[in-house]
A tleap script that builds the chain and sets N, CA, C and O, in Angstrom:
source leaprc.protein.ff14SB
mol = sequence {
  NMET ALA VAL ALA ILE HIE ASN ILE ASP GLY
  LEU HIE LYS ALA ILE GLY LEU PHE LEU VAL
  THR SER LYS LYS ASP LEU SER LYS LYS GLU
  ILE GLN PHE LEU ARG ASN GLU MET LEU MET
  SER GLN TYR THR LEU GLY LYS LEU LEU GLY
  VAL SER GLU GLN ALA VAL GLN ARG TRP GLU
  THR GLY LYS THR GLY ILE PRO LYS PRO SER
  GLU PHE LEU LEU ARG ILE LEU TYR ARG GLU
  GLN THR ASN ASN GLN SER GLY ASN ILE SER
  MET LEU LEU LYS ALA VAL ALA ASP LEU GLU
  ASP LYS ILE ASN GLU LYS PRO LEU LEU PHE
  VAL ASP THR LYS GLU GLY TRP GLN SER VAL
  CALA
}
set mol.1.N position { -44.601 68.401 0.508 }
set mol.1.CA position { -44.337 69.041 -0.752 }
set mol.1.C position { -43.544 68.073 -1.641 }
set mol.1.O position { -42.533 67.520 -1.209 }
set mol.2.N position { -43.994 67.877 -2.852 }
set mol.2.CA position { -43.343 66.976 -3.799 }
set mol.2.C position { -42.275 67.729 -4.587 }
set mol.2.O position { -42.411 68.915 -4.887 }
set mol.3.N position { -41.228 67.014 -4.906 }
set mol.3.CA position { -40.151 67.579 -5.711 }
set mol.3.C position { -40.157 66.866 -7.056 }
set mol.3.O position { -40.231 65.639 -7.115 }
set mol.4.N position { -40.079 67.629 -8.118 }
set mol.4.CA position { -40.040 67.051 -9.458 }
set mol.4.C position { -38.701 67.395 -10.105 }
set mol.4.O position { -38.255 68.541 -10.082 }
set mol.5.N position { -38.090 66.395 -10.669 }
set mol.5.CA position { -36.848 66.611 -11.414 }
set mol.5.C position { -37.208 66.472 -12.884 }
set mol.5.O position { -37.606 65.401 -13.342 }
set mol.6.N position { -37.064 67.558 -13.610 }
set mol.6.CA position { -37.531 67.584 -14.993 }
set mol.6.C position { -36.562 66.931 -15.976 }
set mol.6.O position { -36.973 66.510 -17.057 }
set mol.7.N position { -35.305 66.844 -15.623 }
set mol.7.CA position { -34.331 66.239 -16.529 }
set mol.7.C position { -33.518 65.201 -15.758 }
set mol.7.O position { -32.333 65.399 -15.491 }
set mol.8.N position { -34.165 64.103 -15.408 }
set mol.8.CA position { -33.508 63.068 -14.606 }
set mol.8.C position { -32.329 62.449 -15.356 }
set mol.8.O position { -31.311 62.118 -14.748 }
set mol.9.N position { -32.464 62.292 -16.678 }
set mol.9.CA position { -31.355 61.734 -17.464 }
set mol.9.C position { -30.139 62.648 -17.416 }
set mol.9.O position { -29.006 62.180 -17.301 }
set mol.10.N position { -30.377 63.948 -17.503 }
set mol.10.CA position { -29.279 64.908 -17.413 }
set mol.10.C position { -28.611 64.875 -16.051 }
set mol.10.O position { -27.389 64.976 -15.950 }
set mol.11.N position { -29.416 64.732 -15.000 }
set mol.11.CA position { -28.870 64.631 -13.647 }
set mol.11.C position { -28.016 63.373 -13.511 }
set mol.11.O position { -26.915 63.421 -12.963 }
set mol.12.N position { -28.522 62.257 -14.008 }
set mol.12.CA position { -27.764 61.002 -13.937 }
set mol.12.C position { -26.451 61.107 -14.711 }
set mol.12.O position { -25.416 60.617 -14.260 }
set mol.13.N position { -26.501 61.745 -15.872 }
set mol.13.CA position { -25.282 61.920 -16.669 }
set mol.13.C position { -24.272 62.775 -15.905 }
set mol.13.O position { -23.081 62.463 -15.887 }
set mol.14.N position { -24.741 63.846 -15.277 }
set mol.14.CA position { -23.850 64.717 -14.506 }
set mol.14.C position { -23.226 63.962 -13.333 }
set mol.14.O position { -22.039 64.121 -13.050 }
set mol.15.N position { -24.024 63.145 -12.655 }
set mol.15.CA position { -23.502 62.347 -11.539 }
set mol.15.C position { -22.455 61.364 -12.053 }
set mol.15.O position { -21.376 61.237 -11.475 }
set mol.16.N position { -22.782 60.671 -13.144 }
set mol.16.CA position { -21.845 59.701 -13.715 }
set mol.16.C position { -20.534 60.341 -14.138 }
set mol.16.O position { -19.460 59.809 -13.858 }
set mol.17.N position { -20.620 61.481 -14.810 }
set mol.17.CA position { -19.396 62.169 -15.241 }
set mol.17.C position { -18.583 62.648 -14.045 }
set mol.17.O position { -17.352 62.628 -14.078 }
set mol.18.N position { -19.266 63.078 -12.995 }
set mol.18.CA position { -18.559 63.454 -11.773 }
set mol.18.C position { -17.803 62.250 -11.211 }
set mol.18.O position { -16.642 62.365 -10.818 }
set mol.19.N position { -18.471 61.097 -11.175 }
set mol.19.CA position { -17.846 59.894 -10.617 }
set mol.19.C position { -16.620 59.464 -11.416 }
set mol.19.O position { -15.581 59.141 -10.840 }
set mol.20.N position { -16.742 59.461 -12.747 }
set mol.20.CA position { -15.630 58.944 -13.557 }
set mol.20.C position { -14.471 59.922 -13.673 }
set mol.20.O position { -13.371 59.532 -14.063 }
set mol.21.N position { -14.702 61.190 -13.340 }
set mol.21.CA position { -13.603 62.153 -13.374 }
set mol.21.C position { -13.019 62.405 -11.986 }
set mol.21.O position { -12.013 63.100 -11.846 }
set mol.22.N position { -13.650 61.843 -10.975 }
set mol.22.CA position { -13.156 61.974 -9.604 }
set mol.22.C position { -11.897 61.129 -9.426 }
set mol.22.O position { -11.743 60.088 -10.065 }
set mol.23.N position { -11.011 61.578 -8.565 }
set mol.23.CA position { -9.768 60.844 -8.323 }
set mol.23.C position { -9.940 59.720 -7.305 }
set mol.23.O position { -9.067 58.862 -7.179 }
set mol.24.N position { -11.043 59.717 -6.588 }
set mol.24.CA position { -11.228 58.683 -5.564 }
set mol.24.C position { -11.669 57.363 -6.197 }
set mol.24.O position { -12.255 57.337 -7.279 }
set mol.25.N position { -11.373 56.276 -5.498 }
set mol.25.CA position { -11.791 54.958 -5.967 }
set mol.25.C position { -13.310 54.884 -6.009 }
set mol.25.O position { -13.994 55.494 -5.187 }
set mol.26.N position { -13.832 54.130 -6.972 }
set mol.26.CA position { -15.279 53.952 -7.075 }
set mol.26.C position { -15.767 53.006 -5.983 }
set mol.26.O position { -15.136 51.985 -5.706 }
set mol.27.N position { -16.885 53.351 -5.371 }
set mol.27.CA position { -17.498 52.477 -4.370 }
set mol.27.C position { -18.334 51.416 -5.080 }
set mol.27.O position { -18.551 51.483 -6.290 }
set mol.28.N position { -18.797 50.442 -4.311 }
set mol.28.CA position { -19.625 49.380 -4.887 }
set mol.28.C position { -20.902 49.950 -5.499 }
set mol.28.O position { -21.324 49.506 -6.566 }
set mol.29.N position { -21.515 50.917 -4.844 }
set mol.29.CA position { -22.749 51.526 -5.362 }
set mol.29.C position { -22.471 52.362 -6.611 }
set mol.29.O position { -23.301 52.422 -7.519 }
set mol.30.N position { -21.315 52.998 -6.656 }
set mol.30.CA position { -20.957 53.805 -7.826 }
set mol.30.C position { -20.689 52.922 -9.046 }
set mol.30.O position { -21.054 53.278 -10.167 }
set mol.31.N position { -20.055 51.780 -8.826 }
set mol.31.CA position { -19.825 50.832 -9.920 }
set mol.31.C position { -21.167 50.370 -10.477 }
set mol.31.O position { -21.371 50.339 -11.691 }
set mol.32.N position { -22.070 50.015 -9.583 }
set mol.32.CA position { -23.400 49.560 -9.999 }
set mol.32.C position { -24.163 50.679 -10.719 }
set mol.32.O position { -24.826 50.428 -11.725 }
set mol.33.N position { -24.072 51.892 -10.216 }
set mol.33.CA position { -24.738 53.036 -10.843 }
set mol.33.C position { -24.245 53.218 -12.278 }
set mol.33.O position { -25.049 53.360 -13.200 }
set mol.34.N position { -22.925 53.213 -12.466 }
set mol.34.CA position { -22.364 53.414 -13.805 }
set mol.34.C position { -22.789 52.298 -14.754 }
set mol.34.O position { -23.143 52.555 -15.905 }
set mol.35.N position { -22.752 51.065 -14.270 }
set mol.35.CA position { -23.170 49.937 -15.118 }
set mol.35.C position { -24.632 50.078 -15.509 }
set mol.35.O position { -24.988 49.893 -16.673 }
set mol.36.N position { -25.470 50.401 -14.550 }
set mol.36.CA position { -26.898 50.560 -14.842 }
set mol.36.C position { -27.154 51.714 -15.807 }
set mol.36.O position { -28.015 51.615 -16.681 }
set mol.37.N position { -26.414 52.797 -15.653 }
set mol.37.CA position { -26.583 53.940 -16.556 }
set mol.37.C position { -26.171 53.590 -17.985 }
set mol.37.O position { -26.688 54.169 -18.941 }
set mol.38.N position { -25.251 52.654 -18.131 }
set mol.38.CA position { -24.839 52.211 -19.470 }
set mol.38.C position { -25.758 51.110 -20.000 }
set mol.38.O position { -25.563 50.596 -21.101 }
set mol.39.N position { -26.769 50.758 -19.190 }
set mol.39.CA position { -27.743 49.722 -19.559 }
set mol.39.C position { -27.060 48.389 -19.857 }
set mol.39.O position { -27.397 47.705 -20.824 }
set mol.40.N position { -26.098 48.035 -19.011 }
set mol.40.CA position { -25.359 46.785 -19.190 }
set mol.40.C position { -25.670 45.824 -18.062 }
set mol.40.O position { -25.871 46.224 -16.915 }
set mol.41.N position { -25.706 44.555 -18.409 }
set mol.41.CA position { -25.810 43.518 -17.386 }
set mol.41.C position { -24.427 43.307 -16.775 }
set mol.41.O position { -23.422 43.772 -17.315 }
set mol.42.N position { -24.387 42.613 -15.662 }
set mol.42.CA position { -23.098 42.274 -15.060 }
set mol.42.C position { -22.289 41.405 -16.019 }
set mol.42.O position { -21.069 41.535 -16.111 }
set mol.43.N position { -22.980 40.524 -16.727 }
set mol.43.CA position { -22.309 39.651 -17.691 }
set mol.43.C position { -21.644 40.473 -18.799 }
set mol.43.O position { -20.478 40.254 -19.126 }
set mol.44.N position { -22.391 41.418 -19.371 }
set mol.44.CA position { -21.862 42.223 -20.478 }
set mol.44.C position { -20.684 43.072 -20.031 }
set mol.44.O position { -19.665 43.129 -20.719 }
set mol.45.N position { -20.811 43.732 -18.886 }
set mol.45.CA position { -19.700 44.541 -18.395 }
set mol.45.C position { -18.485 43.657 -18.125 }
set mol.45.O position { -17.359 44.016 -18.469 }
set mol.46.N position { -18.719 42.515 -17.516 }
set mol.46.CA position { -17.615 41.598 -17.252 }
set mol.46.C position { -16.913 41.170 -18.526 }
set mol.46.O position { -15.685 41.119 -18.582 }
set mol.47.N position { -17.696 40.862 -19.547 }
set mol.47.CA position { -17.119 40.443 -20.828 }
set mol.47.C position { -16.259 41.560 -21.417 }
set mol.47.O position { -15.162 41.305 -21.914 }
set mol.48.N position { -16.753 42.790 -21.362 }
set mol.48.CA position { -15.990 43.919 -21.897 }
set mol.48.C position { -14.708 44.174 -21.102 }
set mol.48.O position { -13.696 44.595 -21.663 }
set mol.49.N position { -14.759 43.915 -19.798 }
set mol.49.CA position { -13.592 44.167 -18.954 }
set mol.49.C position { -12.680 42.948 -18.829 }
set mol.49.O position { -11.622 43.018 -18.205 }
set mol.50.N position { -13.098 41.831 -19.425 }
set mol.50.CA position { -12.268 40.629 -19.376 }
set mol.50.C position { -12.331 39.887 -18.058 }
set mol.50.O position { -11.383 39.203 -17.671 }
set mol.51.N position { -13.465 40.026 -17.363 }
set mol.51.CA position { -13.656 39.322 -16.091 }
set mol.51.C position { -14.998 38.600 -16.131 }
set mol.51.O position { -15.780 38.778 -17.065 }
set mol.52.N position { -15.254 37.802 -15.133 }
set mol.52.CA position { -16.510 37.056 -15.078 }
set mol.52.C position { -17.651 37.928 -14.549 }
set mol.52.O position { -17.436 38.973 -13.936 }
set mol.53.N position { -18.847 37.465 -14.806 }
set mol.53.CA position { -20.041 38.108 -14.247 }
set mol.53.C position { -19.968 38.100 -12.721 }
set mol.53.O position { -20.386 39.054 -12.065 }
set mol.54.N position { -19.433 37.016 -12.166 }
set mol.54.CA position { -19.316 36.899 -10.712 }
set mol.54.C position { -18.348 37.941 -10.146 }
set mol.54.O position { -18.550 38.440 -9.039 }
set mol.55.N position { -17.304 38.269 -10.898 }
set mol.55.CA position { -16.362 39.296 -10.436 }
set mol.55.C position { -17.073 40.640 -10.320 }
set mol.55.O position { -16.903 41.353 -9.331 }
set mol.56.N position { -17.868 40.984 -11.330 }
set mol.56.CA position { -18.617 42.243 -11.289 }
set mol.56.C position { -19.585 42.226 -10.107 }
set mol.56.O position { -19.734 43.224 -9.401 }
set mol.57.N position { -20.232 41.098 -9.902 }
set mol.57.CA position { -21.162 40.972 -8.775 }
set mol.57.C position { -20.433 41.180 -7.445 }
set mol.57.O position { -20.961 41.834 -6.545 }
set mol.58.N position { -19.229 40.630 -7.321 }
set mol.58.CA position { -18.456 40.799 -6.077 }
set mol.58.C position { -18.059 42.256 -5.866 }
set mol.58.O position { -18.047 42.732 -4.731 }
set mol.59.N position { -17.732 42.973 -6.947 }
set mol.59.CA position { -17.404 44.399 -6.814 }
set mol.59.C position { -18.614 45.169 -6.322 }
set mol.59.O position { -18.510 46.028 -5.446 }
set mol.60.N position { -19.779 44.845 -6.905 }
set mol.60.CA position { -20.995 45.596 -6.594 }
set mol.60.C position { -21.564 45.269 -5.218 }
set mol.60.O position { -22.341 46.050 -4.669 }
set mol.61.N position { -21.191 44.141 -4.667 }
set mol.61.CA position { -21.642 43.805 -3.314 }
set mol.61.C position { -20.579 44.146 -2.274 }
set mol.61.O position { -20.819 44.027 -1.072 }
set mol.62.N position { -19.415 44.567 -2.735 }
set mol.62.CA position { -18.345 44.945 -1.828 }
set mol.62.C position { -17.540 43.780 -1.292 }
set mol.62.O position { -16.728 43.956 -0.384 }
set mol.63.N position { -17.752 42.588 -1.842 }
set mol.63.CA position { -16.986 41.426 -1.374 }
set mol.63.C position { -15.524 41.533 -1.773 }
set mol.63.O position { -14.641 41.070 -1.050 }
set mol.64.N position { -15.268 42.143 -2.927 }
set mol.64.CA position { -13.900 42.426 -3.356 }
set mol.64.C position { -13.878 43.811 -3.983 }
set mol.64.O position { -14.901 44.312 -4.449 }
set mol.65.N position { -12.725 44.408 -3.988 }
set mol.65.CA position { -12.579 45.704 -4.645 }
set mol.65.C position { -12.348 45.510 -6.134 }
set mol.65.O position { -11.891 44.455 -6.573 }
set mol.66.N position { -12.663 46.525 -6.890 }
set mol.66.CA position { -12.430 46.469 -8.330 }
set mol.66.C position { -10.945 46.744 -8.593 }
set mol.66.O position { -10.401 47.720 -8.076 }
set mol.67.N position { -10.286 45.901 -9.386 }
set mol.67.CA position { -8.877 46.163 -9.709 }
set mol.67.C position { -8.735 47.475 -10.486 }
set mol.67.O position { -9.628 47.859 -11.241 }
set mol.68.N position { -7.623 48.144 -10.295 }
set mol.68.CA position { -7.392 49.447 -10.937 }
set mol.68.C position { -7.568 49.408 -12.458 }
set mol.68.O position { -8.211 50.305 -13.004 }
set mol.69.N position { -7.022 48.402 -13.172 }
set mol.69.CA position { -7.215 48.402 -14.629 }
set mol.69.C position { -8.694 48.300 -15.027 }
set mol.69.O position { -9.122 48.944 -15.985 }
set mol.70.N position { -9.463 47.504 -14.304 }
set mol.70.CA position { -10.892 47.371 -14.601 }
set mol.70.C position { -11.629 48.669 -14.301 }
set mol.70.O position { -12.513 49.078 -15.055 }
set mol.71.N position { -11.265 49.309 -13.205 }
set mol.71.CA position { -11.897 50.586 -12.861 }
set mol.71.C position { -11.587 51.640 -13.922 }
set mol.71.O position { -12.459 52.417 -14.309 }
set mol.72.N position { -10.355 51.659 -14.381 }
set mol.72.CA position { -9.946 52.604 -15.424 }
set mol.72.C position { -10.767 52.387 -16.699 }
set mol.72.O position { -11.263 53.345 -17.293 }
set mol.73.N position { -10.906 51.125 -17.114 }
set mol.73.CA position { -11.690 50.827 -18.314 }
set mol.73.C position { -13.165 51.169 -18.126 }
set mol.73.O position { -13.807 51.660 -19.055 }
set mol.74.N position { -13.706 50.919 -16.944 }
set mol.74.CA position { -15.096 51.272 -16.662 }
set mol.74.C position { -15.302 52.777 -16.821 }
set mol.74.O position { -16.294 53.212 -17.406 }
set mol.75.N position { -14.382 53.559 -16.308 }
set mol.75.CA position { -14.473 55.019 -16.436 }
set mol.75.C position { -14.437 55.437 -17.911 }
set mol.75.O position { -15.204 56.302 -18.335 }
set mol.76.N position { -13.549 54.824 -18.681 }
set mol.76.CA position { -13.437 55.145 -20.105 }
set mol.76.C position { -14.716 54.755 -20.845 }
set mol.76.O position { -15.219 55.520 -21.668 }
set mol.77.N position { -15.237 53.572 -20.550 }
set mol.77.CA position { -16.469 53.115 -21.205 }
set mol.77.C position { -17.629 54.068 -20.924 }
set mol.77.O position { -18.404 54.393 -21.824 }
set mol.78.N position { -17.742 54.510 -19.679 }
set mol.78.CA position { -18.835 55.420 -19.335 }
set mol.78.C position { -18.690 56.740 -20.091 }
set mol.78.O position { -19.661 57.248 -20.652 }
set mol.79.N position { -17.489 57.288 -20.103 }
set mol.79.CA position { -17.259 58.544 -20.836 }
set mol.79.C position { -17.598 58.387 -22.309 }
set mol.79.O position { -18.229 59.255 -22.911 }
set mol.80.N position { -17.175 57.278 -22.875 }
set mol.80.CA position { -17.438 57.030 -24.291 }
set mol.80.C position { -18.941 57.017 -24.563 }
set mol.80.O position { -19.407 57.633 -25.521 }
set mol.81.N position { -19.685 56.323 -23.729 }
set mol.81.CA position { -21.132 56.227 -23.942 }
set mol.81.C position { -21.837 57.554 -23.717 }
set mol.81.O position { -22.744 57.904 -24.473 }
set mol.82.N position { -21.441 58.294 -22.698 }
set mol.82.CA position { -22.150 59.539 -22.402 }
set mol.82.C position { -21.775 60.660 -23.354 }
set mol.82.O position { -22.530 61.622 -23.502 }
set mol.83.N position { -20.634 60.554 -23.994 }
set mol.83.CA position { -20.227 61.585 -24.953 }
set mol.83.C position { -20.639 61.240 -26.375 }
set mol.83.O position { -20.216 61.892 -27.329 }
set mol.84.N position { -21.474 60.202 -26.512 }
set mol.84.CA position { -21.985 59.778 -27.821 }
set mol.84.C position { -20.869 59.569 -28.834 }
set mol.84.O position { -20.995 59.928 -30.005 }
set mol.85.N position { -19.778 58.982 -28.363 }
set mol.85.CA position { -18.685 58.670 -29.278 }
set mol.85.C position { -19.050 57.429 -30.068 }
set mol.85.O position { -20.055 56.776 -29.787 }
set mol.86.N position { -18.252 57.114 -31.033 }
set mol.86.CA position { -18.586 56.046 -31.975 }
set mol.86.C position { -18.560 54.652 -31.367 }
set mol.86.O position { -19.003 53.701 -32.012 }
set mol.87.N position { -18.061 54.502 -30.163 }
set mol.87.CA position { -18.038 53.183 -29.550 }
set mol.87.C position { -16.808 52.376 -29.894 }
set mol.87.O position { -16.818 51.151 -29.766 }
set mol.88.N position { -15.746 53.038 -30.329 }
set mol.88.CA position { -14.536 52.319 -30.732 }
set mol.88.C position { -13.942 51.506 -29.591 }
set mol.88.O position { -13.488 50.381 -29.800 }
set mol.89.N position { -13.943 52.062 -28.398 }
set mol.89.CA position { -13.364 51.346 -27.261 }
set mol.89.C position { -14.207 50.124 -26.936 }
set mol.89.O position { -13.670 49.037 -26.724 }
set mol.90.N position { -15.520 50.292 -26.897 }
set mol.90.CA position { -16.406 49.160 -26.621 }
set mol.90.C position { -16.243 48.076 -27.675 }
set mol.90.O position { -16.188 46.889 -27.353 }
set mol.91.N position { -16.167 48.490 -28.935 }
set mol.91.CA position { -16.018 47.512 -30.019 }
set mol.91.C position { -14.681 46.780 -29.901 }
set mol.91.O position { -14.617 45.570 -30.115 }
set mol.92.N position { -13.623 47.501 -29.564 }
set mol.92.CA position { -12.315 46.883 -29.415 }
set mol.92.C position { -12.309 45.884 -28.258 }
set mol.92.O position { -11.804 44.771 -28.402 }
set mol.93.N position { -12.866 46.276 -27.118 }
set mol.93.CA position { -12.908 45.373 -25.968 }
set mol.93.C position { -13.743 44.133 -26.266 }
set mol.93.O position { -13.387 43.027 -25.857 }
set mol.94.N position { -14.856 44.316 -26.981 }
set mol.94.CA position { -15.694 43.171 -27.348 }
set mol.94.C position { -14.940 42.243 -28.297 }
set mol.94.O position { -15.017 41.022 -28.163 }
set mol.95.N position { -14.215 42.813 -29.250 }
set mol.95.CA position { -13.450 41.996 -30.194 }
set mol.95.C position { -12.380 41.180 -29.466 }
set mol.95.O position { -12.171 40.008 -29.781 }
set mol.96.N position { -11.710 41.791 -28.503 }
set mol.96.CA position { -10.693 41.074 -27.727 }
set mol.96.C position { -11.339 39.951 -26.925 }
set mol.96.O position { -10.818 38.836 -26.882 }
set mol.97.N position { -12.474 40.242 -26.289 }
set mol.97.CA position { -13.170 39.217 -25.503 }
set mol.97.C position { -13.624 38.068 -26.398 }
set mol.97.O position { -13.499 36.902 -26.022 }
set mol.98.N position { -14.151 38.390 -27.579 }
set mol.98.CA position { -14.583 37.347 -28.515 }
set mol.98.C position { -13.398 36.511 -28.987 }
set mol.98.O position { -13.505 35.292 -29.119 }
set mol.99.N position { -12.273 37.166 -29.237 }
set mol.99.CA position { -11.074 36.453 -29.665 }
set mol.99.C position { -10.596 35.509 -28.570 }
set mol.99.O position { -10.215 34.372 -28.849 }
set mol.100.N position { -10.614 35.976 -27.333 }
set mol.100.CA position { -10.214 35.118 -26.217 }
set mol.100.C position { -11.139 33.915 -26.104 }
set mol.100.O position { -10.685 32.808 -25.813 }
set mol.101.N position { -12.439 34.124 -26.332 }
set mol.101.CA position { -13.383 33.007 -26.301 }
set mol.101.C position { -13.038 31.981 -27.377 }
set mol.101.O position { -13.065 30.776 -27.126 }
set mol.102.N position { -12.714 32.463 -28.571 }
set mol.102.CA position { -12.370 31.552 -29.669 }
set mol.102.C position { -11.083 30.795 -29.364 }
set mol.102.O position { -10.981 29.599 -29.639 }
set mol.103.N position { -10.112 31.483 -28.801 }
set mol.103.CA position { -8.845 30.835 -28.454 }
set mol.103.C position { -9.090 29.756 -27.408 }
set mol.103.O position { -8.528 28.664 -27.488 }
set mol.104.N position { -9.927 30.066 -26.430 }
set mol.104.CA position { -10.209 29.105 -25.367 }
set mol.104.C position { -10.998 27.905 -25.866 }
set mol.104.O position { -10.910 26.826 -25.280 }
set mol.105.N position { -11.768 28.072 -26.943 }
set mol.105.CA position { -12.548 26.966 -27.495 }
set mol.105.C position { -11.674 26.005 -28.291 }
set mol.105.O position { -11.967 24.811 -28.359 }
set mol.106.N position { -10.616 26.512 -28.886 }
set mol.106.CA position { -9.760 25.700 -29.745 }
set mol.106.C position { -8.846 24.837 -28.880 }
set mol.106.O position { -8.133 25.358 -28.022 }
set mol.107.N position { -8.863 23.511 -29.099 }
set mol.107.CA position { -8.001 22.650 -28.279 }
set mol.107.C position { -6.530 22.858 -28.637 }
set mol.107.O position { -6.183 23.140 -29.784 }
set mol.108.N position { -5.698 22.713 -27.648 }
set mol.108.CA position { -4.260 22.804 -27.870 }
set mol.108.C position { -3.750 21.422 -28.250 }
set mol.108.O position { -3.966 20.449 -27.526 }
set mol.109.N position { -3.076 21.342 -29.385 }
set mol.109.CA position { -2.544 20.067 -29.852 }
set mol.109.C position { -1.031 20.163 -29.977 }
set mol.109.O position { -0.497 21.152 -30.480 }
set mol.110.N position { -0.348 19.123 -29.512 }
set mol.110.CA position { 1.104 19.057 -29.589 }
set mol.110.C position { 1.502 17.700 -30.160 }
set mol.110.O position { 0.821 16.697 -29.945 }
set mol.111.N position { 2.617 17.683 -30.890 }
set mol.111.CA position { 3.152 16.425 -31.412 }
set mol.111.C position { 4.603 16.302 -30.965 }
set mol.111.O position { 5.324 17.290 -30.827 }
set mol.112.N position { 5.001 15.063 -30.747 }
set mol.112.CA position { 6.373 14.785 -30.345 }
set mol.112.C position { 7.203 14.602 -31.609 }
set mol.112.O position { 6.992 13.650 -32.360 }
set mol.113.N position { 8.146 15.511 -31.847 }
set mol.113.CA position { 8.996 15.447 -33.037 }
set mol.113.C position { 10.439 15.188 -32.614 }
set mol.113.O position { 10.750 15.128 -31.424 }
set mol.114.N position { 11.312 15.037 -33.606 }
set mol.114.CA position { 12.736 14.841 -33.317 }
set mol.114.C position { 13.319 16.033 -32.565 }
set mol.114.O position { 14.249 15.890 -31.772 }
set mol.115.N position { 12.752 17.212 -32.829 }
set mol.115.CA position { 13.229 18.434 -32.173 }
set mol.115.C position { 12.562 18.665 -30.817 }
set mol.115.O position { 12.869 19.645 -30.138 }
set mol.116.N position { 11.675 17.794 -30.428 }
set mol.116.CA position { 10.938 17.955 -29.173 }
set mol.116.C position { 9.473 18.240 -29.452 }
set mol.116.O position { 9.038 18.221 -30.604 }
set mol.117.N position { 8.732 18.498 -28.423 }
set mol.117.CA position { 7.302 18.759 -28.567 }
set mol.117.C position { 7.072 20.072 -29.305 }
set mol.117.O position { 7.711 21.085 -29.019 }
set mol.118.N position { 6.140 20.033 -30.269 }
set mol.118.CA position { 5.797 21.208 -31.074 }
set mol.118.C position { 4.283 21.371 -31.081 }
set mol.118.O position { 3.540 20.390 -31.108 }
set mol.119.N position { 3.842 22.609 -31.057 }
set mol.119.CA position { 2.394 22.848 -31.142 }
set mol.119.C position { 1.945 22.700 -32.588 }
set mol.119.O position { 2.674 23.035 -33.521 }
set mol.120.N position { 0.736 22.193 -32.752 }
set mol.120.CA position { 0.138 22.037 -34.072 }
set mol.120.C position { -0.818 23.202 -34.267 }
set mol.120.O position { -1.694 23.432 -33.432 }
set mol.121.N position { -0.661 23.935 -35.353 }
set mol.121.CA position { -1.492 25.121 -35.606 }
set mol.121.C position { -2.937 24.792 -35.820 }
set mol.121.O position { -3.748 25.691 -36.042 }
savepdb mol mol.pdb
quit
């Protein structure tokens, strides 16, 4: 006998909301499920959370656990997306990640002055 689920998206949303409101730590499969439901690559999620793509991969394979701050942000991101909110949190996290990229691209310059070494803006 075949089973048909008529609202698979609704079921996935219910599962995701259950996971992000649960008090237990997210498992590797749950992290992957939430990321996939948000239609994000490991790279994109990592960028939003301020970690590398490899870090997300390690969480999803169980090689390392997800740090509490990253797990908290993942839960918030999922809620934001499933509640059709304006995306303010995602936009803010992306802006911070982009700013960090720009800061990392700019070389640090210092000059030796009478008062000691000073950074050049």
